[in-house]
C-alpha positions in Angstrom: 5.1 -17.7 16.1 3.7 -15.5 13.3 2.8 -17.5 10.2 2.0 -16.9 6.6 0.6 -19.5 4.2 -0.1 -19.2 0.5 -2.1 -21.6 -1.6 -4.0 -22.3 -4.8 -7.2 -24.2 -5.2 -6.6 -27.1 -7.5 -9.0 -27.1 -10.4 -10.1 -23.5 -9.9 -8.6 -20.1 -10.8 -8.5 -18.9 -7.2 -5.6 -18.2 -4.9 -5.4 -17.6 -1.2 -3.2 -16.5 1.7 -3.5 -16.7 5.4 -1.5 -14.6 7.9 -1.4 -14.6 11.7 0.8 -12.1 13.5 1.5 -13.0 17.2 4.6 -12.1 19.1 5.7 -9.4 16.7 2.3 -7.8 16.7 2.4 -7.7 20.5 5.9 -6.2 20.3 4.6 -3.4 18.1 1.9 -2.5 20.6 4.3 -2.7 23.6 6.6 -0.2 21.9 3.7 2.1 21.4 2.8 2.0 25.1 6.0 4.1 25.7 4.2 7.0 24.1 0.7 6.3 25.5 -0.6 3.6 23.3 -3.8 3.5 21.3 -7.5 3.0 22.3 -8.6 -0.6 21.7 -10.6 0.2 18.4 -7.5 2.0 17.0 -5.2 -0.9 17.8 -7.7 -3.3 16.2 -7.8 -1.1 13.1 -4.0 -1.0 12.8 -3.8 -4.8 13.4 -6.3 -5.5 10.6 -4.4 -3.0 8.3 -1.1 -4.7 9.0 -2.5 -8.2 8.4 -4.1 -7.0 5.2 -0.9 -5.2 4.0 1.1 -8.4 4.5 -1.5 -10.4 2.5 -1.6 -7.9 -0.4 2.2 -7.8 -0.5 2.5 -11.5 -0.8 0.4 -11.5 -4.0 2.5 -9.1 -6.0 6.0 -9.5 -7.4 7.4 -6.2 -6.3 10.8 -5.2 -4.8 9.7 -2.4 -2.6 7.4 -1.4 0.2 3.6 -1.6 0.2 2.0 1.1 2.2 -1.7 0.9 3.2 -3.0 4.2 4.3 -6.4 5.5 5.5 -7.0 9.2 5.5 -9.9 9.8 7.8 -12.3 12.7 8.6 -13.0 11.4 12.2 -10.8 11.2 15.3 -8.4 8.9 13.4 -6.9 11.3 10.9 -4.2 9.0 9.4 -3.6 5.3 9.9 -0.7 3.6 8.1 0.6 0.1 7.8 3.9 -0.5 5.9 5.3 -3.9 4.7 8.8 -4.3 3.2 9.9 -7.0 0.7 11.2 -9.2 3.5 7.8 -8.8 5.2 9.1 -6.5 7.9 6.1 -4.5 9.0 5.3 -1.4 11.1 2.2 0.7 11.7 1.1 3.9 13.2 -1.9 6.2 13.6 -2.6 9.9 14.2 -5.5 10.3 16.6 -7.1 13.7 17.5 -9.7 13.5 20.2 -11.4 10.7 22.0 -12.2 7.3 20.5 -15.0 5.4 22.2 -14.2 1.9 23.4 -16.8 0.4 21.1 -16.3 2.9 18.2 -17.1 1.3 14.8 -14.8 1.9 11.9 -17.0 4.5 10.1 -17.1 6.6 13.3 -13.3 6.6 13.5 -12.3 7.4 9.9 -15.4 8.2 7.9 -17.8 10.4 9.9 -18.7 12.7 7.0 -18.1 10.2 4.2 -14.9 12.0 3.2 -12.4 9.3 4.2 -10.1 7.7 1.7 -8.1 4.5 1.3 -4.7 4.6 -0.5 -2.3 1.8 -1.4 1.1 2.8 -2.5 3.8 0.7 -4.1 7.2 2.3 -3.4 10.1 0.7 -5.3 13.2 0.0 -3.3 15.4 1.5 -6.0 13.6 4.2 -7.9 14.7 5.0 -11.4 14.9 8.7 -12.5 11.5 10.0 -13.3 9.7 7.0 -11.9 7.2 7.8 -9.1 5.7 5.3 -6.7 2.4 3.9 -7.9 -0.6 4.9 -5.8 -4.3 4.0 -6.0 -6.9 5.9 -4.0 -10.6 5.2 -3.5 -13.2 6.8 -1.2 -14.5 4.9 1.8 -18.1 4.7 0.4 -19.7 2.1 -1.9 -21.2 2.7 -5.3 -24.4 3.9 -3.7 -22.7 6.5 -1.5 -23.1 4.4 1.7 -20.2 4.3 4.2 -18.4 1.0 4.1 -18.6 -0.7 7.5 -15.4 -2.7 7.8 -11.8 -2.5 6.6 -12.3 -5.8 4.8 -15.2 -4.3 2.9 -13.1 -1.2 2.1 -10.3 -3.2 0.6 -12.6 -5.5 -1.3 -14.1 -2.3 -2.8 -10.7 -1.0 -3.5 -9.5 -4.1 -5.3 -12.7 -4.2 -7.4 -12.6 -0.6 -8.4 -8.9 0.1 -8.7 -7.5 -3.3 -9.7 -10.5 -5.1 -11.2 -9.8 -8.2 -9.0 -12.6 -10.1 -7.2 -11.4 -10.4 -3.6 -12.8 -11.7 -0.3 -11.1 -10.7 2.9 -11.6 -11.7 6.5 -9.7 -9.7 9.1 -9.5 -9.6 12.8 -7.2 -8.2 15.5 -7.0 -7.7 19.2 -4.1 -7.0 21.7 -2.7 -10.6 21.1 -3.1 -11.4 17.4 -3.6 -9.6 14.1 -4.8 -12.0 11.4 -6.3 -12.2 8.0 -7.5 -14.5 5.2 -7.4 -13.4 1.5 -9.2 -15.2 -1.3 -8.7 -13.8 -4.8 -9.9 -14.6 -8.3 -7.1 -15.3 -10.8 -7.1 -14.7 -14.6 -7.2 -17.8 -16.7 -5.5 -16.1 -19.7 -2.9 -13.5 -20.2 0.1 -12.7 -18.1 0.2 -14.6 -14.8 -2.5 -17.1 -15.9 -2.7 -20.7 -14.7 -2.5 -22.3 -18.2 -0.5 -25.6 -18.1 -1.4 -26.3 -14.4 -4.1 -28.4 -12.9 -5.8 -25.2 -11.8 -5.9 -23.9 -15.3 -6.7 -26.9 -17.5 -10.2 -27.1 -18.8 -11.1 -23.5 -17.9 -12.2 -22.2 -21.3 -15.5 -20.8 -19.9 -15.1 -17.9 -17.5 -18.4 -18.7 -16.0 -16.9 -21.7 -14.3 -14.3 -19.5 -12.7 -17.1 -17.2 -11.4 -18.8 -20.2 -9.8 -15.6 -21.4 -8.2 -14.8 -18.0 -6.8 -18.3 -17.5 -5.4 -18.2 -20.9 -3.7 -14.7 -20.5 -2.2 -15.5 -16.9 -1.2 -18.7 -18.0 0.5 -16.7 -20.6 2.5 -14.1 -18.0 3.5 -16.9 -15.6 4.7 -18.1 -18.2 7.1 -14.9 -17.8 9.1 -15.7 -16.3 12.5 -13.6 -13.6 14.1 -12.9 -15.8 17.2 -11.7 -18.7 14.9 -9.3 -16.4 13.0 -7.9 -15.1 16.3 -7.6 -18.3 18.2 -7.0 -21.2 15.7 -3.7 -22.0 14.1 -3.5 -21.6 10.3 -3.7 -25.3 9.4 -6.8 -25.7 11.6 -8.5 -22.7 9.9 -7.8 -24.0 6.4 -8.9 -27.5 7.2 -12.2 -26.3 8.8 -13.0 -24.0 5.8 -11.7 -26.0 2.8 -11.7 -29.6 3.8 -13.6 -30.5 0.6 -11.3 -28.5 -1.6 -7.9 -29.5 -2.9 -5.3 -27.0 -1.7 -1.9 -26.7 -3.4 0.4 -25.1 -0.8 3.0 -22.7 -2.2 6.3 -23.5 -0.5 8.9 -20.7 -0.7 12.3 -21.5 -2.3 15.0 -21.3 0.3 14.4 -20.1 3.8 10.8 -19.3 4.6 10.1 -15.5 4.9 8.0 -14.9 8.1 6.3 -11.6 8.7 8.1 -9.7 11.5 8.0 -6.3 13.2 10.9 -4.0 12.4 11.3 -0.3 12.0 13.7 1.7 9.9 14.2 4.4 12.4 17.7 5.0 13.9 19.6 7.5 15.9 21.5 8.5 12.8 18.2 9.3 11.0 16.9 11.3 13.9 20.2 13.2 14.0 19.9 14.0 10.3 16.4 15.3 10.9 17.6 17.5 13.7 20.3 18.9 11.4 17.6 19.7 8.9 15.7 21.7 11.6 18.8 23.9 12.0 20.9 25.0 15.0 18.5 27.8 16.2 15.5 25.5 16.4 17.4 22.8 18.2 18.9 25.4 20.7 15.3 26.7 21.3 14.2 23.1 22.2 17.2 22.7 24.5 16.5 26.0 26.2 12.9 25.0 26.9 13.2 21.3 27.7 16.9 20.8 28.6 17.3 18.0 26.0 15.9 17.0 22.7 13.5 14.0 23.0 12.3 12.4 19.8 9.9 9.4 19.6 9.5 7.4 16.4 5.9 7.7 15.2 5.9 4.1 14.0 7.5 2.1 16.8 7.5 4.4 19.8 11.3 4.2 20.2 12.7 7.3 21.9 15.9 9.0 21.0 17.3 11.6 23.4 20.0 14.2 22.8 21.5 16.2 25.7 23.2 19.6 25.1 26.5 17.9 24.3 24.9 15.5 21.8 23.0 18.3 20.2 26.1 20.5 19.8 28.0 17.7 18.1 25.3 17.5 15.4 26.5 20.8 14.0 30.2 20.2 14.2 32.4 19.1 11.3 33.4 15.5 11.6 37.0 16.3 12.4 35.8 18.5 15.3 33.6 15.8 16.9 34.8 14.0 20.0 33.2 11.1 21.8 29.7 11.9 23.0 26.9 10.1 24.9 24.9 7.5 23.0 21.8 7.5 25.2 18.9 5.5 23.7 15.6 5.0 25.6 
């Protein structure tokens, strides 16, 4: 099953999280096969983005969705991974043109150096006048060089946008999407570790720097094959057997990352009403039915002429219609 582990390093102002998405990641890809699927490098990118989005969401106290988005200037124009407060995730990509089987990340999303990475925090219940928070950074480093991996992009983002020292290791294939996050924590101010074993005796910030560098170096030694093939406990033991890990156990039932989409027949029907009766009738005249596929999960919703006509009737006029769902 998919797993998520969160932990602190006892005696050091450093926190970590490890996620491995298995059955639910495969379910997402299988849904997309209904609409043609993705080339292997695009699937791997979406898997890494989804794992990273889950890791980032676990480290914030936020009742809303976290949306990780890459806006590319290559064949991958947009790639999106979204994680809800209950760790339900979904992902999609818009691809124009061919993607080579061995295409590196920069050739997919940052050919001309104009690609951007955005992280949006979208509150579940927005107050009047309150907009979702969004941070955006270019996909180049401080020297104007294209960043080679998604992990490097997000480390760059966290350093520039959030001023947080971060180390990420990400990997994904058609079976597993996984990631390891190591992050420096403040030793003073809101959210500090004062009063805990991790915070006692940390008057000198230099000590924290050394701790983070040591632990980040250990994390960076994790190989892609290990992240994809080993269970979480085996990974943490192999990397940090000399460290004292404090596991963070959730209160109540454990929340496990899982694939879910918010699409529904009712939402599609509302969208069709927004198009208007003339546009829907034109689609029916051309195709014989209205066939809509969710961009996130690949679920298809089909409306025959009777279903389409019922969309524009008053509720009192509507009789029973077909509920075809493919």
